[in-house]
C-alpha positions as CSV (number, residue, x, y, z in Angstrom):
1,M,-3.4,19.4,33.8
2,G,-6.2,17.1,32.5
3,K,-3.8,14.1,32.1
4,I,-2.3,14.7,35.6
5,K,-5.8,14.8,37.0
6,D,-6.7,11.5,35.2
7,I,-3.5,9.8,36.6
8,K,-4.4,11.1,40.1
9,N,-7.9,9.8,39.9
10,F,-6.6,6.5,38.5
11,V,-4.2,6.0,41.4
12,L,-6.9,7.0,44.0
13,N,-9.4,4.7,42.5
14,I,-7.0,1.8,42.5
15,I,-6.1,2.5,46.1
16,K,-9.8,2.5,47.1
17,I,-10.4,-0.9,45.3
18,I,-7.3,-2.4,46.9
19,K,-8.5,-1.3,50.3
20,L,-12.0,-2.8,49.6
21,I,-10.4,-6.1,48.5
22,F,-8.0,-6.3,51.4
23,E,-10.6,-5.6,54.0
24,T,-12.6,-8.5,52.5
25,A,-10.0,-11.3,52.9
26,P,-6.6,-9.8,54.0
27,F,-4.7,-13.0,54.7
28,L,-5.9,-14.8,51.6
29,V,-4.9,-11.8,49.4
30,A,-1.5,-11.7,51.1
31,K,-1.0,-15.4,50.4
32,L,-2.0,-14.8,46.8
33,I,0.5,-12.0,46.3
34,F,3.3,-14.1,48.0
35,C,2.6,-17.0,45.5
36,N,3.0,-14.7,42.6
37,I,6.2,-13.1,43.9
38,M,7.7,-16.5,44.4
39,M,6.8,-17.4,40.8
40,G,8.7,-14.3,39.7
41,I,11.7,-15.4,41.7
42,V,11.6,-18.9,40.3
43,V,11.6,-17.5,36.7
44,S,14.8,-15.5,37.4
45,I,16.5,-18.6,39.0
46,N,15.5,-20.7,36.0
47,V,17.4,-18.3,33.7
48,Y,20.6,-18.9,35.6
49,L,19.9,-22.7,35.7
50,W,19.7,-22.9,31.9
51,K,23.1,-21.2,31.6
52,R,24.6,-23.8,33.9
53,L,22.9,-26.6,32.0
54,V,24.2,-25.4,28.6
55,D,27.7,-24.9,29.9
56,S,27.6,-28.3,31.6
57,V,26.5,-30.0,28.4
58,A,29.2,-28.4,26.5
59,Q,31.8,-29.5,29.1
60,S,30.3,-33.0,29.2
61,L,30.9,-33.4,25.5
62,T,34.6,-32.7,26.2
63,I,35.1,-34.9,29.3
64,G,32.5,-37.5,28.6
65,D,30.7,-37.2,32.0
66,I,27.0,-36.1,32.0
67,K,26.3,-36.3,35.7
68,F,26.5,-32.5,36.2
69,S,24.3,-32.0,33.3
70,I,21.7,-34.3,34.8
71,F,22.0,-32.4,38.1
72,W,21.2,-29.1,36.5
73,L,18.4,-30.7,34.4
74,L,16.9,-32.0,37.6
75,C,17.1,-28.5,39.1
76,I,15.3,-27.0,36.1
77,G,12.6,-29.8,36.5
78,G,12.3,-28.9,40.1
79,C,11.7,-25.3,39.3
80,A,9.0,-26.3,36.8
81,G,7.4,-28.4,39.5
82,V,7.5,-25.5,42.0
83,T,6.0,-23.1,39.4
84,N,3.2,-25.5,38.7
85,F,2.4,-25.9,42.4
86,L,2.5,-22.1,43.0
87,T,0.3,-21.6,39.9
88,R,-2.3,-24.1,41.2
89,L,-2.1,-22.6,44.7
90,G,-2.5,-19.1,43.3
91,I,-5.6,-20.2,41.4
92,Y,-7.1,-21.7,44.6
93,Y,-6.5,-18.5,46.6
94,R,-7.8,-16.4,43.7
95,E,-11.1,-18.3,43.4
96,I,-11.7,-18.2,47.2
97,V,-10.9,-14.4,47.3
98,Q,-13.2,-13.8,44.3
99,E,-16.1,-15.4,46.3
100,Y,-15.4,-13.1,49.3
101,V,-15.0,-10.0,47.1
102,N,-18.3,-10.7,45.3
103,R,-20.1,-11.2,48.6
104,N,-18.5,-8.0,50.1
105,I,-19.3,-5.8,47.1
106,T,-22.9,-7.2,46.8
107,E,-23.4,-6.5,50.5
108,K,-22.2,-2.9,50.1
109,L,-24.3,-2.3,47.0
110,M,-27.4,-3.7,48.6
111,G,-26.8,-1.6,51.7
112,K,-26.2,1.5,49.5
113,I,-29.5,1.0,47.6
114,D,-31.3,0.5,50.9
115,E,-29.7,3.8,52.2
116,L,-30.5,6.0,49.2
117,N,-33.9,7.7,49.0
118,M,-36.4,7.5,46.2
119,E,-35.2,10.8,44.6
120,C,-32.0,9.2,43.6
121,F,-33.8,6.6,41.6
122,D,-35.8,9.1,39.7
123,D,-32.7,10.1,37.7
124,P,-32.3,8.1,34.5
125,E,-28.5,8.3,35.0
126,M,-28.9,6.3,38.2
127,Y,-30.1,3.3,36.1
128,D,-27.2,3.7,33.7
129,T,-24.8,3.6,36.6
130,I,-26.5,0.5,38.0
131,E,-26.3,-1.1,34.6
132,K,-22.6,-0.5,34.4
133,V,-22.1,-1.7,37.9
134,S,-24.1,-4.9,37.5
135,N,-22.6,-5.7,34.1
136,E,-18.9,-4.7,34.6
137,S,-17.9,-3.2,37.8
138,V,-18.0,-6.1,40.2
139,A,-16.1,-8.4,37.8
140,R,-13.6,-5.6,37.2
141,C,-12.7,-5.4,40.9
142,M,-11.5,-9.0,40.7
143,S,-9.7,-8.2,37.5
144,I,-7.9,-5.4,39.3
145,L,-6.8,-7.9,42.0
146,I,-5.5,-10.3,39.4
147,M,-3.6,-7.6,37.7
148,L,-2.1,-6.4,41.0
149,V,-0.8,-9.8,41.9
150,S,0.4,-10.2,38.4
151,L,2.3,-6.9,38.7
152,A,4.0,-8.3,41.8
153,Q,5.1,-11.4,39.8
154,Y,6.2,-9.6,36.7
155,T,8.0,-6.9,38.7
156,T,10.0,-9.5,40.6
157,T,10.9,-11.3,37.3
158,F,11.8,-8.0,35.7
159,I,14.2,-7.1,38.5
160,G,15.9,-10.5,38.3
161,V,16.4,-10.7,34.6
162,V,17.4,-7.0,34.2
163,T,20.2,-7.7,36.7
164,V,21.4,-10.4,34.4
165,I,21.3,-8.2,31.3
166,V,23.0,-5.2,33.1
167,S,26.0,-7.5,33.8
168,L,26.5,-7.7,30.0
169,N,25.6,-4.1,29.0
170,K,23.5,-1.4,30.7
171,S,22.5,0.1,27.4
172,V,20.9,-3.1,26.2
173,A,18.6,-3.2,29.2
174,L,17.6,0.4,28.7
175,L,17.0,-0.1,25.0
176,A,14.8,-3.2,25.6
177,C,12.7,-1.2,28.0
178,L,12.3,1.8,25.6
179,V,11.1,-0.2,22.7
180,M,8.0,-1.2,24.7
181,I,6.8,2.3,25.3
182,P,4.9,2.7,22.0
183,I,3.0,-0.5,22.5
184,F,2.0,0.6,26.0
185,Y,0.8,4.0,24.7
186,V,-1.3,2.4,22.0
187,S,-2.8,-0.1,24.4
188,I,-3.8,2.7,26.9
189,N,-5.2,4.8,24.1
190,I,-7.3,2.0,22.6
191,A,-8.6,1.0,26.1
192,Y,-9.8,4.6,26.6
193,K,-11.6,4.6,23.2
194,Q,-13.2,1.2,24.0
195,Y,-14.5,2.6,27.3
196,K,-16.0,5.6,25.5
197,I,-17.8,3.3,23.1
198,Y,-19.1,1.3,26.0
199,V,-20.4,4.4,27.8
200,S,-22.2,5.6,24.7
201,R,-24.0,2.2,24.5
202,V,-25.0,1.9,28.2
203,Q,-28.6,3.2,27.8
204,K,-29.2,1.1,24.6
205,M,-27.7,-1.9,26.4
206,R,-30.1,-1.4,29.3
207,M,-33.0,-1.2,26.8
208,V,-31.9,-4.4,25.1
209,D,-31.7,-6.2,28.5
210,Y,-35.1,-4.8,29.5
211,L,-36.8,-5.9,26.2
212,I,-35.3,-9.4,26.4
213,G,-36.4,-9.7,30.0
214,L,-39.9,-8.5,29.0
215,C,-40.1,-11.1,26.3
216,L,-39.2,-13.9,28.7
217,E,-41.6,-12.8,31.4
218,Y,-44.4,-15.4,31.9
219,D,-47.2,-12.9,32.4
220,N,-46.3,-11.0,29.2
221,I,-46.1,-14.0,26.8
222,K,-49.9,-14.2,26.1
223,E,-50.2,-10.5,25.1
224,L,-46.9,-10.6,23.1
225,K,-48.3,-13.6,21.1
226,I,-51.8,-12.1,20.5
227,Y,-50.4,-8.8,19.2
228,N,-47.5,-10.4,17.4
229,A,-45.3,-8.0,19.4
230,L,-42.4,-10.4,19.6
231,T,-41.7,-9.8,15.9
232,Y,-41.5,-6.1,16.4
233,L,-39.4,-6.3,19.6
234,K,-37.0,-8.8,18.0
235,K,-36.5,-6.4,15.1
236,K,-35.9,-3.5,17.5
237,I,-33.3,-5.6,19.5
238,L,-31.6,-6.8,16.3
239,N,-31.4,-3.2,15.0
240,I,-29.4,-2.2,18.1
241,Y,-27.1,-5.2,17.7
242,N,-26.6,-4.3,14.0
243,E,-25.6,-0.7,15.0
244,Y,-23.0,-2.3,17.4
245,I,-21.6,-4.5,14.6
246,D,-21.2,-1.6,12.2
247,E,-19.5,0.5,14.9
248,D,-17.2,-2.3,15.9
249,K,-16.1,-3.0,12.3
250,H,-15.0,0.6,12.0
251,Y,-13.2,1.0,15.3
252,K,-11.6,-2.5,15.3
253,R,-10.2,-1.8,11.8
254,K,-8.5,1.3,13.1
255,F,-7.3,-0.6,16.3
256,L,-5.8,-3.3,14.1
257,I,-3.8,-0.9,12.0
258,E,-2.4,0.9,15.1
259,F,-1.4,-2.4,16.7
260,T,0.1,-3.8,13.4
261,V,2.4,-0.7,13.0
262,T,3.6,-0.7,16.6
263,D,4.1,-4.5,16.6
264,F,6.3,-4.2,13.5
265,G,8.4,-1.5,15.0
266,H,8.8,-3.5,18.2
267,T,9.9,-6.6,16.2
268,V,12.5,-4.7,14.3
269,C,13.9,-3.1,17.5
270,S,13.8,-6.4,19.4
271,L,15.8,-8.2,16.6
272,G,18.4,-5.4,16.7
273,V,18.9,-5.9,20.5
274,R,19.4,-9.6,20.0
275,I,22.0,-9.0,17.3
276,F,23.8,-6.6,19.6
277,I,23.8,-9.2,22.4
278,L,25.4,-11.7,20.0
279,Y,28.0,-9.2,19.0
280,E,28.8,-8.3,22.7
281,S,29.0,-12.0,23.6
282,F,31.4,-12.6,20.7
283,L,33.7,-9.7,21.6
284,K,33.8,-10.5,25.3
285,K,34.3,-14.2,24.6
286,K,31.3,-15.3,26.6
287,T,30.4,-19.0,26.9
288,I,27.4,-20.6,25.0
289,G,25.7,-20.8,28.4
290,D,26.3,-17.0,28.9
291,F,24.8,-16.2,25.5
292,T,21.8,-18.5,26.2
293,M,21.3,-16.8,29.6
294,Y,21.4,-13.3,28.1
295,I,18.9,-14.2,25.3
296,S,16.7,-16.0,27.8
297,A,16.9,-13.1,30.2
298,L,16.0,-10.7,27.3
299,D,13.0,-12.9,26.4
300,N,11.9,-13.0,30.0
301,M,12.5,-9.2,30.3
302,E,10.4,-8.5,27.2
303,N,7.7,-10.9,28.4
304,S,7.8,-9.2,31.8
305,I,7.6,-5.7,30.3
306,N,4.8,-6.8,28.0
307,S,2.9,-8.3,30.9
308,L,3.6,-5.2,33.1
309,M,2.3,-3.0,30.2
310,D,-0.7,-5.2,29.7
311,A,-1.4,-5.3,33.5
312,I,-1.1,-1.5,33.7
313,S,-3.3,-1.1,30.6
314,S,-5.9,-3.5,32.1
315,L,-5.7,-1.6,35.4
316,Y,-6.4,1.6,33.5
317,T,-9.3,0.0,31.6
318,D,-10.7,-1.6,34.8
319,N,-10.4,1.8,36.6
320,L,-12.6,3.4,34.0
321,Y,-15.3,0.9,34.6
322,I,-15.1,0.8,38.4
323,E,-15.6,4.5,38.6
324,S,-19.3,3.8,38.3
325,L,-19.1,1.4,41.3
326,L,-17.1,3.9,43.4
327,A,-19.5,6.7,42.4
328,L,-22.5,4.5,43.5
329,L,-20.9,3.6,46.8
330,N,-20.0,7.2,47.5
331,M,-23.6,8.5,46.8
332,E,-25.4,10.0,49.7
333,S,-29.1,10.2,50.3
334,T,-30.6,13.7,49.8
335,L,-32.9,13.0,52.8
336,K,-31.4,13.8,56.1
337,D,-32.2,11.3,58.8
338,G,-33.7,12.6,62.0
339,K,-32.8,11.5,65.5
340,R,-36.2,11.5,67.2
341,E,-37.9,8.1,67.7
342,F,-41.4,7.7,66.5
343,L,-43.3,6.0,69.3
344,I,-46.8,4.5,68.7
345,D,-48.2,5.6,72.0
346,E,-47.2,9.2,71.6
347,F,-48.7,9.6,68.2
348,S,-52.1,11.2,67.6
349,T,-52.1,13.6,64.6
350,I,-50.5,14.2,61.2
351,E,-50.7,17.6,59.6
352,F,-49.8,18.8,56.1
353,R,-49.3,22.6,55.9
354,N,-49.2,24.2,52.5
355,V,-47.3,21.3,50.9
356,W,-45.9,21.7,47.4
357,F,-44.1,18.9,45.5
358,R,-42.8,18.0,42.1
359,Y,-40.7,15.1,41.1
360,P,-37.0,15.6,40.1
361,N,-36.5,16.8,36.5
362,N,-40.1,17.7,36.3
363,E,-41.3,21.3,36.0
364,N,-44.9,20.6,36.9
365,Y,-46.1,20.4,40.5
366,V,-47.9,17.2,41.5
367,L,-49.1,18.6,44.8
368,K,-50.1,22.3,45.0
369,G,-50.5,23.8,48.5
370,I,-52.0,20.8,50.2
371,S,-53.2,21.4,53.8
372,L,-55.0,18.8,55.8
373,K,-55.0,17.2,59.3
374,L,-55.4,13.4,60.1
375,E,-56.2,11.9,63.5
376,K,-55.3,8.5,64.9
377,G,-58.2,6.1,65.2
378,K,-60.0,7.4,62.0
379,V,-60.2,6.1,58.5
380,Y,-59.6,8.5,55.7
381,A,-60.1,8.2,51.9
382,L,-58.0,10.0,49.3
383,L,-60.2,10.0,46.2
384,G,-59.5,11.2,42.7
385,L,-58.8,10.1,39.2
386,N,-55.3,8.8,38.2
387,G,-52.7,11.5,38.3
388,S,-54.5,13.6,40.9
389,G,-51.7,13.3,43.4
390,K,-53.1,10.8,45.9
391,T,-50.2,8.3,45.9
392,T,-47.6,11.1,45.9
393,L,-49.2,12.6,49.1
394,V,-48.7,9.3,50.9
395,K,-45.1,9.0,49.6
396,L,-44.4,12.3,51.4
397,L,-46.0,11.0,54.5
398,M,-43.7,8.0,54.4
399,R,-40.7,10.3,53.7
400,L,-39.8,8.6,50.4
401,Y,-39.5,12.2,49.4
402,D,-39.5,15.6,51.1
403,P,-41.8,18.5,50.2
404,E,-40.3,21.2,48.0
405,K,-42.3,23.8,50.0
406,G,-44.4,23.5,53.2
407,N,-44.1,21.0,56.0
408,I,-45.5,17.8,57.4
409,F,-45.9,17.5,61.2
410,L,-46.4,14.6,63.6
411,D,-48.1,16.0,66.7
412,G,-46.6,19.4,65.9
413,V,-43.1,18.1,65.3
414,D,-41.6,18.3,61.8
415,I,-41.5,14.8,60.3
416,K,-37.9,15.4,59.3
417,E,-36.9,15.3,62.9
418,Y,-37.9,11.6,63.2
419,S,-35.6,8.8,62.2
420,L,-36.5,7.1,59.0
421,Q,-36.3,3.6,60.4
422,S,-38.7,4.4,63.3
423,L,-41.0,6.0,60.8
424,Y,-41.0,3.0,58.5
425,R,-41.6,0.6,61.4
426,N,-44.9,2.3,62.1
427,I,-46.3,2.5,58.6
428,G,-47.9,-0.5,56.9
429,V,-48.5,-0.1,53.2
430,V,-50.2,-2.0,50.4
431,F,-48.8,-0.3,47.3
432,Q,-50.8,-0.6,44.0
433,D,-47.6,-1.9,42.4
434,F,-46.6,-4.2,45.3
435,V,-43.7,-6.6,44.8
436,K,-44.3,-10.2,44.0
437,Y,-41.4,-12.0,45.5
438,P,-40.3,-15.4,44.0
439,L,-40.3,-16.8,47.6
440,T,-42.6,-19.1,49.6
441,V,-46.0,-17.9,50.9
442,N,-44.8,-17.4,54.4
443,E,-41.7,-15.5,53.2
444,N,-43.9,-13.3,51.0
445,V,-46.1,-12.4,54.0
446,G,-43.2,-12.5,56.5
447,I,-41.3,-9.7,54.7
448,G,-44.0,-7.4,56.1
449,N,-42.4,-7.9,59.5
450,I,-39.1,-9.8,59.5
451,A,-39.3,-10.4,63.2
452,Y,-42.3,-12.7,62.6
453,M,-40.9,-14.4,59.5
454,N,-40.8,-17.8,61.2
455,N,-43.8,-17.3,63.4
456,M,-46.5,-19.2,61.6
457,E,-49.2,-18.4,64.1
458,Y,-49.0,-14.7,63.3
459,I,-48.5,-15.3,59.6
460,K,-51.6,-17.5,59.5
461,K,-53.7,-14.8,61.4
462,A,-52.6,-12.1,58.9
463,I,-53.4,-14.4,56.0
464,A,-56.8,-15.2,57.4
465,I,-57.6,-11.4,57.9
466,A,-56.6,-10.9,54.2
467,G,-58.9,-13.7,53.1
468,A,-56.0,-15.7,51.5
469,D,-56.2,-18.8,53.7
470,K,-58.5,-20.8,51.5
471,F,-56.5,-20.7,48.3
472,I,-53.2,-21.3,50.1
473,Q,-54.5,-24.6,51.4
474,N,-54.9,-25.8,47.8
475,L,-51.3,-24.9,46.8
476,P,-48.9,-27.9,46.2
477,R,-46.9,-27.3,49.3
478,G,-49.2,-25.0,51.2
479,Y,-47.3,-22.2,53.0
480,Q,-44.0,-23.5,51.7
481,T,-45.1,-23.1,48.0
482,I,-42.8,-20.8,46.0
483,L,-45.1,-18.2,44.4
484,E,-43.5,-18.2,40.9
485,K,-44.2,-20.8,38.2
486,E,-40.7,-20.9,37.0
487,W,-39.4,-22.8,40.1
488,D,-39.9,-26.5,41.0
489,E,-43.3,-27.0,42.5
490,G,-43.9,-23.3,42.2
491,S,-47.4,-21.8,41.6
492,E,-48.6,-18.7,39.8
493,L,-51.3,-16.7,41.6
494,S,-54.1,-14.6,40.1
495,G,-54.1,-10.9,40.5
496,G,-56.7,-11.0,43.2
497,Q,-54.8,-13.7,45.1
498,W,-51.6,-11.7,44.9
499,Q,-53.5,-8.7,46.2
500,K,-54.6,-10.7,49.3
501,I,-50.9,-11.7,49.9
502,A,-49.9,-8.0,49.8
503,I,-52.7,-7.1,52.3
504,A,-51.6,-9.9,54.6
505,R,-48.0,-8.5,54.4
506,A,-49.3,-5.1,55.7
507,V,-51.5,-6.8,58.4
508,L,-48.4,-8.6,59.8
509,K,-46.6,-5.2,60.1
510,K,-48.9,-4.2,63.1
511,A,-48.2,-0.6,62.3
512,S,-50.0,2.4,63.8
513,I,-50.5,4.0,60.3
514,L,-52.1,1.8,57.6
515,V,-51.9,2.9,54.0
516,L,-54.0,1.0,51.3
517,D,-53.2,2.1,47.8
518,E,-56.0,0.7,45.5
519,P,-56.2,-2.4,47.7
520,S,-59.1,-3.9,45.8
521,A,-57.9,-3.1,42.3
522,A,-57.6,-6.7,41.3
523,L,-60.5,-8.1,43.3
524,D,-64.0,-8.9,42.2
525,P,-66.9,-7.2,44.0
526,E,-67.6,-10.1,46.3
527,A,-63.9,-10.4,47.4
528,E,-63.7,-6.6,47.7
529,F,-66.7,-6.6,50.1
530,E,-65.2,-9.4,52.1
531,I,-61.8,-7.7,52.4
532,F,-63.2,-4.4,53.5
533,Q,-65.4,-6.0,56.1
534,K,-62.3,-7.5,57.6
535,M,-60.4,-4.2,57.2
536,K,-62.8,-2.6,59.6
537,V,-61.4,-4.7,62.4
538,L,-57.9,-4.2,61.2
539,M,-58.2,-0.4,61.0
540,K,-59.7,0.0,64.5
541,G,-57.4,2.2,66.7
542,K,-55.1,3.0,63.7
543,M,-54.8,5.9,61.4
544,S,-55.9,4.4,58.1
545,I,-55.6,6.0,54.7
546,L,-57.4,4.5,51.7
547,I,-56.2,5.6,48.3
548,T,-58.7,4.8,45.6
549,H,-60.5,6.0,42.5
550,R,-63.5,3.7,43.5
551,F,-66.3,5.2,45.4
552,S,-67.9,1.9,46.5
553,N,-65.8,1.7,49.7
554,T,-66.4,5.1,51.1
555,D,-69.0,3.9,53.6
556,I,-66.3,2.5,55.8
557,V,-64.3,5.8,56.0
558,D,-64.8,8.6,58.5
559,Y,-63.6,11.4,56.3
560,I,-63.0,11.9,52.5
561,F,-60.5,14.2,50.7
562,M,-61.4,14.6,47.0
563,M,-58.3,15.5,44.9
564,E,-57.9,16.9,41.4
565,N,-54.7,18.2,39.7
566,G,-52.7,18.2,42.9
567,K,-55.3,20.1,45.0
568,I,-58.0,19.2,47.5
569,I,-61.2,20.3,45.8
570,E,-63.6,18.8,48.4
571,C,-63.5,17.3,51.9
572,G,-66.0,15.9,54.4
573,T,-68.0,12.8,55.2
574,H,-69.7,10.8,52.6
575,Q,-73.1,12.2,53.6
576,D,-71.8,15.8,53.5
577,L,-70.3,15.4,50.1
578,M,-73.4,13.8,48.7
579,K,-75.5,16.6,50.0
580,A,-73.1,19.2,48.4
581,K,-73.7,17.6,45.0
582,N,-70.4,18.7,43.5
583,K,-67.6,16.6,41.9
584,Y,-67.7,13.8,44.5
585,Y,-71.5,13.4,44.0
586,S,-71.2,13.3,40.2
587,L,-68.5,10.7,40.2
588,Y,-70.2,8.6,42.8
589,K,-73.4,8.5,40.8
590,L,-71.6,7.8,37.6
591,Q,-69.7,4.8,39.1
592,A,-72.9,3.5,40.7
593,E,-74.8,3.6,37.4
594,A,-72.0,1.9,35.6
595,Y,-71.9,-0.9,38.2
596,N,-75.7,-1.4,38.1
597,D,-75.6,-1.6,34.3
598,S,-73.0,-4.3,34.4
599,I,-75.1,-6.7,36.6
């Protein structure tokens, strides 16, 4: 039953990939298949032409006239020319189709990654799947197409030459087919074993790729050199490669023995079939041309069968790899999208009611019974040490995750009823680990609001509010400078400068909810003060949430939530919490003293 299931999955997967390829470029694929079928027909015709040539040459030696021999030779030359043309045409179609397929699959993968929620990416297996897809699956789709069109060619050739051999003896054709079965079985078996080896290595391969990328990252080189970490990482990478080499020596030795035995058996059987053809031709008094045709047909039949077996074996191998691609494309988000539109004018309050949450594959709750209410037009601060749950709370607000227990409400309506896209449109965020895009300045900022990507007036206003306009003027190409040193005329920014770019990105969003996750982490005190003075203007009329472990910015907020171990331990205004002289008071004093000692 297991093998039947595997065959069923194999067929279904191939059908899915064929459908994907055909929807990409149907006419080009049809032309490619037609070229290969015609090449198969030409091979069969060529077998017959060689019979006529040999018989004609034999006759010419008797009558002394070679004009018919020349004619058949020209026909064979014409077939060779047609084959060359069809081969070149097939390569042209194949390369064009490959570009279309790569584009289509990339589009589907990017769309799927955009569609999936954050919970999917918390699973380590997800990254193994992505590794397999990025390394193998996309290329394997094209390999499947090549194998399918090859099947069309080899099947056509096989039918033609088998017809020729059957005219001599049906048993010969059957025997020639049977002797290929052991080789096919061994090929399939080895392909499956090789895939299992590949799967067992995926996570280590991902680690190697990650470590190599880490060593090549510009920002990391200084630390790697100072700590001599490159020596250690190189040793770690080479140890993994050495494991691969030892494994490959063992397995490839076994594969070599299996192939050698089957190849020897096939050679013996194939030689026996040729001796039988010679014997049959002698008994039935066939011409030299007939004998040549039968031997040529047998050679082409064996080549066709070999090619068919290789193609099927390759299809099977490719199928194993593209299962990861199909699995990724079939994945569905665990977050259900709502239908209600989140409108800015209708929005006034957000409420958390007894919210509990823990990340997938984690037994410990990050949020424990959180209840709070936020109002539009006010600035809130989520304070607490690292790991207290501040950022996680905001991730739930943005519906990157859903609470395990409890609910979040927008004006009394469960946040799950709102569409994700309308929610995202109305939330501007500066993450602590914001993305540094290897794009131009205006593109880096414009990503905050794609509709304004080419509107320099709005982009410059956002940049001015973020305090980034001065250093941008000094860049080699101003707003058109690529923010990555690796590119021509590119520039590398400091941590503080990048922070201002990220803030400008959020400013451009013009969202009704503004979330700032450690927005001043990379800024010096002077720049921090300047940013927050401008933030006061930006935050006006919005619901603003400041996530920080610094207490120097709390004078601009209306209300403070002090968090610890996933719970709210204190809440109130700055003045209220200072009067209470609890945790907030202690930490505020501690940071103030540390700052005064440093100046």
